[in-house]
A tleap script that builds the chain and sets N, CA, C and O, in Angstrom:
source leaprc.protein.ff14SB
mol = sequence {
  NMET GLY ALA VAL THR ARG LYS GLU ILE THR
  ALA ALA ALA LEU LYS LEU PRO HIE GLN GLN
  ARG ALA LEU LEU VAL ASN GLU LEU LEU ARG
  SER LEU ASP ASP LEU SER GLU ALA GLU ILE
  GLU ARG LEU TRP ASN ASP GLU VAL ASP ARG
  ARG ILE ARG THR MET ARG GLU GLY LYS SER
  LYS GLY ILE PRO GLY GLU ALA VAL PHE ALA
  ARG GLY ARG ALA LEU LEU SER CSER
}
set mol.1.N position { 73.769 52.704 111.931 }
set mol.1.CA position { 74.994 53.268 111.399 }
set mol.1.C position { 75.925 52.132 111.011 }
set mol.1.O position { 76.154 51.222 111.808 }
set mol.2.N position { 76.466 52.172 109.794 }
set mol.2.CA position { 77.324 51.105 109.295 }
set mol.2.C position { 78.746 51.216 109.807 }
set mol.2.O position { 79.104 52.154 110.520 }
set mol.3.N position { 79.537 50.243 109.429 }
set mol.3.CA position { 80.947 50.225 109.818 }
set mol.3.C position { 81.697 51.359 109.126 }
set mol.3.O position { 81.360 51.756 108.010 }
set mol.4.N position { 82.695 51.861 109.793 }
set mol.4.CA position { 83.533 52.919 109.236 }
set mol.4.C position { 84.513 52.274 108.265 }
set mol.4.O position { 85.108 51.242 108.575 }
set mol.5.N position { 84.683 52.877 107.093 }
set mol.5.CA position { 85.585 52.317 106.095 }
set mol.5.C position { 87.019 52.773 106.340 }
set mol.5.O position { 87.271 53.748 107.047 }
set mol.6.N position { 87.944 52.041 105.737 }
set mol.6.CA position { 89.352 52.417 105.835 }
set mol.6.C position { 89.579 53.801 105.248 }
set mol.6.O position { 90.374 54.579 105.777 }
set mol.7.N position { 88.883 54.115 104.149 }
set mol.7.CA position { 89.030 55.442 103.537 }
set mol.7.C position { 88.575 56.541 104.488 }
set mol.7.O position { 89.199 57.600 104.561 }
set mol.8.N position { 87.493 56.296 105.212 }
set mol.8.CA position { 86.999 57.289 106.161 }
set mol.8.C position { 87.982 57.479 107.317 }
set mol.8.O position { 88.226 58.599 107.766 }
set mol.9.N position { 88.538 56.366 107.787 }
set mol.9.CA position { 89.519 56.444 108.869 }
set mol.9.C position { 90.760 57.198 108.395 }
set mol.9.O position { 91.298 58.042 109.111 }
set mol.10.N position { 91.207 56.882 107.178 }
set mol.10.CA position { 92.385 57.548 106.628 }
set mol.10.C position { 92.144 59.042 106.485 }
set mol.10.O position { 92.996 59.849 106.857 }
set mol.11.N position { 90.995 59.411 105.953 }
set mol.11.CA position { 90.674 60.834 105.776 }
set mol.11.C position { 90.668 61.552 107.124 }
set mol.11.O position { 91.181 62.665 107.238 }
set mol.12.N position { 90.093 60.922 108.135 }
set mol.12.CA position { 90.057 61.533 109.472 }
set mol.12.C position { 91.462 61.627 110.054 }
set mol.12.O position { 91.821 62.640 110.655 }
set mol.13.N position { 92.256 60.577 109.878 }
set mol.13.CA position { 93.617 60.568 110.427 }
set mol.13.C position { 94.477 61.641 109.772 }
set mol.13.O position { 95.293 62.272 110.443 }
set mol.14.N position { 94.307 61.853 108.480 }
set mol.14.CA position { 95.110 62.855 107.783 }
set mol.14.C position { 94.786 64.280 108.208 }
set mol.14.O position { 95.557 65.198 107.929 }
set mol.15.N position { 93.676 64.473 108.869 }
set mol.15.CA position { 93.311 65.799 109.378 }
set mol.15.C position { 93.950 66.086 110.735 }
set mol.15.O position { 93.910 67.219 111.216 }
set mol.16.N position { 94.537 65.062 111.349 }
set mol.16.CA position { 95.175 65.239 112.648 }
set mol.16.C position { 96.471 66.025 112.505 }
set mol.16.O position { 97.114 65.971 111.457 }
set mol.17.N position { 96.862 66.754 113.545 }
set mol.17.CA position { 98.180 67.410 113.524 }
set mol.17.C position { 99.285 66.356 113.413 }
set mol.17.O position { 99.081 65.198 113.777 }
set mol.18.N position { 100.451 66.760 112.910 }
set mol.18.CA position { 101.559 65.835 112.681 }
set mol.18.C position { 101.885 64.984 113.907 }
set mol.18.O position { 102.067 63.772 113.785 }
set mol.19.N position { 101.961 65.594 115.068 }
set mol.19.CA position { 102.346 64.849 116.262 }
set mol.19.C position { 101.322 63.756 116.585 }
set mol.19.O position { 101.695 62.640 116.944 }
set mol.20.N position { 100.047 64.078 116.456 }
set mol.20.CA position { 99.013 63.081 116.730 }
set mol.20.C position { 99.036 61.967 115.686 }
set mol.20.O position { 98.798 60.804 116.011 }
set mol.21.N position { 99.322 62.325 114.429 }
set mol.21.CA position { 99.438 61.288 113.395 }
set mol.21.C position { 100.606 60.373 113.691 }
set mol.21.O position { 100.500 59.159 113.517 }
set mol.22.N position { 101.727 60.937 114.139 }
set mol.22.CA position { 102.899 60.121 114.475 }
set mol.22.C position { 102.568 59.162 115.611 }
set mol.22.O position { 102.966 57.997 115.576 }
set mol.23.N position { 101.849 59.638 116.610 }
set mol.23.CA position { 101.456 58.769 117.718 }
set mol.23.C position { 100.527 57.657 117.237 }
set mol.23.O position { 100.647 56.510 117.667 }
set mol.24.N position { 99.608 57.999 116.353 }
set mol.24.CA position { 98.691 57.001 115.802 }
set mol.24.C position { 99.457 55.942 115.013 }
set mol.24.O position { 99.204 54.746 115.160 }
set mol.25.N position { 100.394 56.386 114.176 }
set mol.25.CA position { 101.198 55.444 113.396 }
set mol.25.C position { 101.954 54.509 114.333 }
set mol.25.O position { 102.009 53.301 114.101 }
set mol.26.N position { 102.529 55.060 115.375 }
set mol.26.CA position { 103.272 54.243 116.331 }
set mol.26.C position { 102.367 53.181 116.957 }
set mol.26.O position { 102.762 52.022 117.085 }
set mol.27.N position { 101.174 53.571 117.341 }
set mol.27.CA position { 100.230 52.613 117.923 }
set mol.27.C position { 99.851 51.523 116.922 }
set mol.27.O position { 99.780 50.345 117.269 }
set mol.28.N position { 99.611 51.931 115.685 }
set mol.28.CA position { 99.241 50.954 114.661 }
set mol.28.C position { 100.386 49.982 114.387 }
set mol.28.O position { 100.168 48.779 114.248 }
set mol.29.N position { 101.605 50.511 114.311 }
set mol.29.CA position { 102.744 49.634 114.075 }
set mol.29.C position { 102.960 48.662 115.232 }
set mol.29.O position { 103.266 47.489 115.014 }
set mol.30.N position { 102.804 49.147 116.451 }
set mol.30.CA position { 102.948 48.256 117.611 }
set mol.30.C position { 101.899 47.159 117.580 }
set mol.30.O position { 102.153 46.045 118.038 }
set mol.31.N position { 100.722 47.460 117.046 }
set mol.31.CA position { 99.660 46.458 117.001 }
set mol.31.C position { 100.002 45.318 116.048 }
set mol.31.O position { 99.412 44.241 116.131 }
set mol.32.N position { 100.950 45.550 115.144 }
set mol.32.CA position { 101.353 44.515 114.193 }
set mol.32.C position { 102.397 43.566 114.770 }
set mol.32.O position { 102.703 42.536 114.169 }
set mol.33.N position { 102.942 43.909 115.933 }
set mol.33.CA position { 103.965 43.060 116.547 }
set mol.33.C position { 103.459 41.661 116.833 }
set mol.33.O position { 104.255 40.729 116.950 }
set mol.34.N position { 102.162 41.498 116.948 }
set mol.34.CA position { 101.589 40.192 117.256 }
set mol.34.C position { 101.468 39.291 116.032 }
set mol.34.O position { 101.135 38.114 116.165 }
set mol.35.N position { 101.733 39.824 114.849 }
set mol.35.CA position { 101.599 39.031 113.629 }
set mol.35.C position { 102.808 38.125 113.437 }
set mol.35.O position { 103.932 38.490 113.782 }
set mol.36.N position { 102.569 36.955 112.889 }
set mol.36.CA position { 103.666 36.036 112.576 }
set mol.36.C position { 104.359 36.516 111.301 }
set mol.36.O position { 103.818 37.330 110.553 }
set mol.37.N position { 105.552 36.001 111.070 }
set mol.37.CA position { 106.285 36.335 109.842 }
set mol.37.C position { 105.472 35.969 108.604 }
set mol.37.O position { 105.465 36.708 107.620 }
set mol.38.N position { 104.789 34.827 108.656 }
set mol.38.CA position { 103.973 34.385 107.520 }
set mol.38.C position { 102.823 35.361 107.268 }
set mol.38.O position { 102.502 35.658 106.117 }
set mol.39.N position { 102.202 35.862 108.344 }
set mol.39.CA position { 101.104 36.818 108.181 }
set mol.39.C position { 101.613 38.136 107.602 }
set mol.39.O position { 100.973 38.737 106.739 }
set mol.40.N position { 102.762 38.574 108.086 }
set mol.40.CA position { 103.345 39.818 107.578 }
set mol.40.C position { 103.677 39.671 106.099 }
set mol.40.O position { 103.390 40.566 105.304 }
set mol.41.N position { 104.276 38.554 105.731 }
set mol.41.CA position { 104.614 38.323 104.329 }
set mol.41.C position { 103.364 38.288 103.462 }
set mol.41.O position { 103.356 38.851 102.367 }
set mol.42.N position { 102.305 37.633 103.936 }
set mol.42.CA position { 101.048 37.585 103.182 }
set mol.42.C position { 100.477 38.983 103.001 }
set mol.42.O position { 99.997 39.316 101.918 }
set mol.43.N position { 100.521 39.807 104.044 }
set mol.43.CA position { 100.002 41.177 103.954 }
set mol.43.C position { 100.799 42.002 102.941 }
set mol.43.O position { 100.219 42.751 102.154 }
set mol.44.N position { 102.141 41.863 102.960 }
set mol.44.CA position { 102.953 42.598 101.990 }
set mol.44.C position { 102.668 42.108 100.573 }
set mol.44.O position { 102.583 42.915 99.647 }
set mol.45.N position { 102.523 40.809 100.396 }
set mol.45.CA position { 102.207 40.276 99.066 }
set mol.45.C position { 100.862 40.787 98.574 }
set mol.45.O position { 100.716 41.124 97.399 }
set mol.46.N position { 99.883 40.846 99.460 }
set mol.46.CA position { 98.568 41.394 99.093 }
set mol.46.C position { 98.697 42.850 98.660 }
set mol.46.O position { 98.069 43.273 97.690 }
set mol.47.N position { 99.516 43.614 99.384 }
set mol.47.CA position { 99.705 45.033 99.051 }
set mol.47.C position { 100.403 45.186 97.702 }
set mol.47.O position { 100.019 46.038 96.901 }
set mol.48.N position { 101.410 44.379 97.448 }
set mol.48.CA position { 102.104 44.412 96.149 }
set mol.48.C position { 101.117 44.098 95.032 }
set mol.48.O position { 101.081 44.795 94.019 }
set mol.49.N position { 100.316 43.050 95.213 }
set mol.49.CA position { 99.316 42.690 94.209 }
set mol.49.C position { 98.339 43.839 93.968 }
set mol.49.O position { 97.992 44.132 92.824 }
set mol.50.N position { 97.898 44.488 95.042 }
set mol.50.CA position { 96.957 45.612 94.922 }
set mol.50.C position { 97.590 46.756 94.134 }
set mol.50.O position { 96.952 47.340 93.258 }
set mol.51.N position { 98.842 47.074 94.446 }
set mol.51.CA position { 99.510 48.179 93.754 }
set mol.51.C position { 99.729 47.871 92.276 }
set mol.51.O position { 99.541 48.740 91.426 }
set mol.52.N position { 100.122 46.649 91.970 }
set mol.52.CA position { 100.300 46.255 90.564 }
set mol.52.C position { 98.972 46.358 89.823 }
set mol.52.O position { 98.916 46.855 88.699 }
set mol.53.N position { 97.905 45.885 90.460 }
set mol.53.CA position { 96.576 45.932 89.836 }
set mol.53.C position { 96.159 47.380 89.547 }
set mol.53.O position { 95.655 47.665 88.461 }
set mol.54.N position { 96.363 48.296 90.504 }
set mol.54.CA position { 95.958 49.690 90.272 }
set mol.54.C position { 96.784 50.329 89.168 }
set mol.54.O position { 96.277 51.167 88.423 }
set mol.55.N position { 98.057 49.940 89.054 }
set mol.55.CA position { 98.875 50.480 87.959 }
set mol.55.C position { 98.387 49.948 86.615 }
set mol.55.O position { 98.271 50.700 85.647 }
set mol.56.N position { 98.106 48.662 86.564 }
set mol.56.CA position { 97.640 48.063 85.304 }
set mol.56.C position { 96.292 48.617 84.880 }
set mol.56.O position { 96.005 48.729 83.688 }
set mol.57.N position { 95.462 48.966 85.863 }
set mol.57.CA position { 94.142 49.530 85.560 }
set mol.57.C position { 94.216 51.024 85.267 }
set mol.57.O position { 93.201 51.647 84.957 }
set mol.58.N position { 95.409 51.599 85.363 }
set mol.58.CA position { 95.585 53.025 85.080 }
set mol.58.C position { 95.120 53.935 86.208 }
set mol.58.O position { 94.980 55.142 86.010 }
set mol.59.N position { 94.882 53.375 87.380 }
set mol.59.CA position { 94.422 54.174 88.519 }
set mol.59.C position { 95.575 54.850 89.250 }
set mol.59.O position { 95.358 55.777 90.031 }
set mol.60.N position { 96.783 54.399 89.004 }
set mol.60.CA position { 97.970 55.019 89.576 }
set mol.60.C position { 99.110 54.835 88.593 }
set mol.60.O position { 99.022 54.028 87.667 }
set mol.61.N position { 100.172 55.581 88.798 }
set mol.61.CA position { 101.325 55.434 87.925 }
set mol.61.C position { 102.585 55.415 88.771 }
set mol.61.O position { 102.613 55.929 89.889 }
set mol.62.N position { 103.605 54.823 88.223 }
set mol.62.CA position { 104.864 54.712 88.938 }
set mol.62.C position { 105.631 56.021 88.936 }
set mol.62.O position { 105.373 56.918 88.133 }
set mol.63.N position { 106.569 56.103 89.844 }
set mol.63.CA position { 107.466 57.247 89.915 }
set mol.63.C position { 108.863 56.716 89.648 }
set mol.63.O position { 109.285 55.752 90.287 }
set mol.64.N position { 109.599 57.329 88.709 }
set mol.64.CA position { 110.949 56.848 88.431 }
set mol.64.C position { 111.801 56.819 89.703 }
set mol.64.O position { 111.719 57.719 90.539 }
set mol.65.N position { 112.607 55.786 89.832 }
set mol.65.CA position { 113.438 55.626 91.023 }
set mol.65.C position { 114.293 56.841 91.321 }
set mol.65.O position { 114.406 57.252 92.476 }
set mol.66.N position { 114.900 57.424 90.288 }
set mol.66.CA position { 115.757 58.589 90.514 }
set mol.66.C position { 114.972 59.751 91.117 }
set mol.66.O position { 115.506 60.498 91.937 }
set mol.67.N position { 113.709 59.909 90.720 }
set mol.67.CA position { 112.881 60.973 91.299 }
set mol.67.C position { 112.618 60.698 92.776 }
set mol.67.O position { 112.612 61.620 93.593 }
set mol.68.N position { 112.403 59.441 93.114 }
set mol.68.CA position { 112.176 59.065 94.517 }
set mol.68.C position { 113.418 59.366 95.336 }
set mol.68.O position { 113.331 59.970 96.405 }
set mol.69.N position { 114.593 58.939 94.829 }
set mol.69.CA position { 115.837 59.171 95.565 }
set mol.69.C position { 116.152 60.656 95.684 }
set mol.69.O position { 116.639 61.104 96.722 }
set mol.70.N position { 115.878 61.423 94.634 }
set mol.70.CA position { 116.126 62.874 94.675 }
set mol.70.C position { 115.248 63.525 95.732 }
set mol.70.O position { 115.704 64.397 96.471 }
set mol.71.N position { 114.002 63.109 95.803 }
set mol.71.CA position { 113.110 63.665 96.830 }
set mol.71.C position { 113.586 63.272 98.224 }
set mol.71.O position { 113.544 64.086 99.146 }
set mol.72.N position { 114.035 62.039 98.382 }
set mol.72.CA position { 114.554 61.590 99.671 }
set mol.72.C position { 115.784 62.392 100.083 }
set mol.72.O position { 115.905 62.809 101.235 }
set mol.73.N position { 116.698 62.606 99.129 }
set mol.73.CA position { 117.889 63.409 99.438 }
set mol.73.C position { 117.501 64.820 99.825 }
set mol.73.O position { 118.077 65.390 100.752 }
set mol.74.N position { 116.537 65.390 99.131 }
set mol.74.CA position { 116.088 66.750 99.434 }
set mol.74.C position { 115.481 66.821 100.831 }
set mol.74.O position { 115.728 67.773 101.570 }
set mol.75.N position { 114.694 65.822 101.190 }
set mol.75.CA position { 114.089 65.807 102.522 }
set mol.75.C position { 115.136 65.650 103.612 }
set mol.75.O position { 115.032 66.264 104.674 }
set mol.76.N position { 116.144 64.829 103.349 }
set mol.76.CA position { 117.195 64.615 104.349 }
set mol.76.C position { 118.086 65.838 104.526 }
set mol.76.O position { 118.614 66.075 105.612 }
set mol.77.N position { 118.251 66.608 103.464 }
set mol.77.CA position { 119.142 67.778 103.556 }
set mol.77.C position { 118.436 69.008 104.102 }
set mol.77.O position { 119.090 70.011 104.388 }
set mol.78.N position { 117.120 68.959 104.254 }
set mol.78.CA position { 116.399 70.158 104.760 }
set mol.78.C position { 116.209 70.116 106.249 }
set mol.78.O position { 115.628 71.037 106.823 }
savepdb mol mol.pdb
quit
């Protein structure tokens, strides 16, 4: 049996109830506390590069900022 992929882990995690997902996120975030500032910055830069690449390849598209803020306001007011 091969290694489990990130996509498989994500798919399984998304099937968890909200409370269990929140606990999982908390555990994952705590696991990052051991990273140095340089490692964190490198990881964010890698993620930015990945997102730019997927947009340029047409695999994803941006969302206008106003739409993001409107959704955030709607979530906060509910």
